[in-house]
C-alpha positions in Angstrom: 17.1 32.4 5.9 20.4 34.0 6.8 23.8 32.4 6.1 25.2 30.2 8.7 22.1 28.1 9.0 22.8 25.8 6.0 22.3 22.6 8.0 19.0 23.8 9.5 17.8 25.0 6.0 18.8 21.6 4.5 16.8 19.8 7.2 13.8 22.0 6.7 14.0 21.4 2.9 14.2 17.6 3.5 11.0 17.7 5.7 9.2 19.9 3.2 9.8 17.2 0.5 7.6 14.8 2.5 4.0 14.4 1.3 1.6 16.7 3.1 4.3 18.8 4.8 4.4 22.5 4.0 7.2 25.0 4.6 5.9 26.1 8.0 5.4 22.6 9.2 8.9 21.6 7.9 10.5 24.5 9.8 8.6 23.4 13.0 9.8 19.8 12.6 13.4 21.0 12.0 13.3 23.3 15.0 11.8 20.6 17.2 14.4 17.9 16.4 17.3 20.4 16.6 16.4 22.5 19.6 13.5 21.0 21.6 14.2 17.3 21.6 17.5 16.4 19.9 17.3 12.9 21.3 14.0 12.4 19.4 15.7 13.8 16.3 18.5 11.2 16.6 15.9 8.4 17.2 14.1 9.6 14.1 17.3 9.6 12.0 18.1 6.0 13.2 14.6 4.8 12.5 14.7 6.3 9.0 18.1 4.7 8.3 16.9 1.3 9.6 13.7 1.5 7.5 15.5 2.4 4.4 18.1 -0.4 4.9 15.8 -3.2 5.9 12.3 -2.7 4.4 11.9 -4.2 1.0 9.1 -5.7 -1.1 7.8 -9.2 -0.4 8.7 -11.5 -3.2 5.2 -13.0 -3.4 2.8 -10.2 -2.9 4.8 -7.0 -3.4 3.9 -5.6 0.0 6.3 -4.2 2.6 8.5 -6.7 4.5 11.7 -7.0 6.4 12.2 -10.5 5.0 12.0 -12.0 1.5 8.5 -13.2 2.3 6.2 -11.0 4.4 4.4 -12.1 7.5 1.0 -12.0 5.7 2.1 -14.4 3.0 3.8 -16.6 5.6 0.7 -16.8 7.8 -1.0 -20.1 7.1 -4.1 -19.1 9.0 -5.0 -16.5 6.4 -7.7 -17.3 3.8 -5.7 -18.2 0.7 -8.9 -18.6 -1.4 -9.1 -14.8 -1.8 -6.5 -12.5 -3.2 -7.1 -8.8 -2.8 -5.4 -6.8 -5.7 -4.2 -3.4 -4.6 -2.4 -0.5 -6.4 0.2 0.1 -3.7 1.9 -1.5 -0.7 0.4 1.3 1.3 -3.1 -0.1 0.5 -2.2 -3.3 2.3 -1.4 -1.3 5.4 -4.8 0.4 5.2 -6.6 -3.0 5.2 -4.4 -4.5 7.8 -4.7 -1.5 10.2 -8.5 -1.8 10.1 -8.5 -5.6 10.4 -11.3 -6.1 8.0 -9.7 -8.6 5.7 -8.0 -11.9 6.4 -7.0 -13.1 2.9 -3.9 -12.6 0.8 -2.8 -9.6 -1.2 -1.1 -8.8 -4.5 0.2 -5.4 -5.4 -0.4 -4.6 -9.0 1.5 -1.3 -9.4 2.9 -2.1 -12.8 0.9 -3.5 -15.6 3.2 -5.8 -17.7 3.4 -9.4 -18.6 5.7 -10.2 -15.7 3.2 -8.8 -13.2 0.3 -10.8 -14.7 2.4 -14.0 -14.7 3.4 -13.4 -11.0 -0.3 -12.9 -10.2 -1.3 -16.1 -12.2 1.4 -18.0 -10.2 0.2 -16.6 -6.9 -3.4 -17.7 -7.7 -2.3 -21.2 -8.6 0.2 -21.6 -5.7 -2.4 -20.5 -3.1 -5.4 -22.4 -4.6 -7.2 -19.1 -4.8 -10.8 -19.0 -6.0 -11.6 -15.3 -6.0 -9.7 -12.1 -7.0 -11.0 -8.9 -5.5 -10.0 -5.6 -7.1 -9.4 -2.9 -4.4 -8.5 -0.1 -6.7 -9.3 3.6 -6.4 -12.6 3.9 -8.3 -12.4 5.5 -11.7 -12.4 4.7 -15.5 -8.7 3.8 -15.5 -9.3 1.2 -12.7 -12.3 -0.2 -14.6 -10.2 -0.6 -17.7 -7.4 -2.2 -15.7 -9.8 -4.7 -14.1 -11.0 -5.8 -17.6 -7.4 -6.0 -18.8 -6.4 -8.2 -15.9 -9.4 -10.5 -16.2 -8.7 -10.9 -19.9 -5.0 -11.6 -19.5 -5.5 -14.1 -16.7 -8.0 -16.1 -18.7 -8.8 -18.3 -15.7 -12.4 -19.5 -15.9 -12.2 -21.2 -12.4 -11.5 -17.8 -10.7 -14.3 -15.4 -9.8 -13.6 -11.7 -10.0 -15.1 -9.0 -7.9 -14.4 -5.5 -6.9 -14.9 -3.6 -3.7 -18.3 -1.8 -3.8 -18.7 1.9 -4.2 -18.7 3.6 -0.9 -15.1 4.6 -1.5 -15.4 8.0 -3.1 -14.2 8.3 -6.7 -10.7 9.7 -6.9 -9.8 9.2 -3.2 -6.9 7.0 -2.3 -7.6 4.1 0.1 -5.4 5.6 2.8 -7.8 8.5 3.1 -11.0 6.4 3.5 -12.4 5.9 6.9 -12.7 2.4 8.3 -16.5 2.1 8.1 -16.6 3.1 4.4 -13.7 0.7 3.7 -15.5 -2.1 5.6 -18.8 -1.5 3.8 -17.0 -1.3 0.4 -15.3 -4.6 1.0 -18.4 -6.4 2.4 -20.5 -5.1 -0.5 -18.1 -6.0 -3.2 -19.6 -6.9 -6.6 -18.7 -8.9 -9.6 -16.1 -7.2 -11.7 
């Protein structure tokens, strides 16, 4: 672009860095918030600032929260006997938006002794009896499930995984509700 539009170009580049946003879409977004609805642009900027300042990880499950403990972990009506292991806090959002699961979660996005110990503590603290793996299907996930089972070494816990029905290599956020529901309901022993 020509000189004199540095701010517009910077905004376009910022939008283009978002996942799934190409150069043309980024330019459309920038034009919209600058020229068509600047009030929406200011609201967007404020919402982004608030989200960055106030959203953090739940100390118990690793999900997104505005407090130290998220609303899911604080909700005593949830089924604490089942913990769903996910790869990312985004995966919790997928299950919650679809309303197909009413247990607790644990985000296992790092594989180290500290994460395993936090998971072990969560299982004991909640009196959980089942751990369900809800990972993107693949060989790496299968290896991770075996590793977690071995490291936990808890014979009183049953392990299962969501059933196939979630296509291999597809992130949970891209799976339709029916496939996700069927995969959860048809979970198998890990």
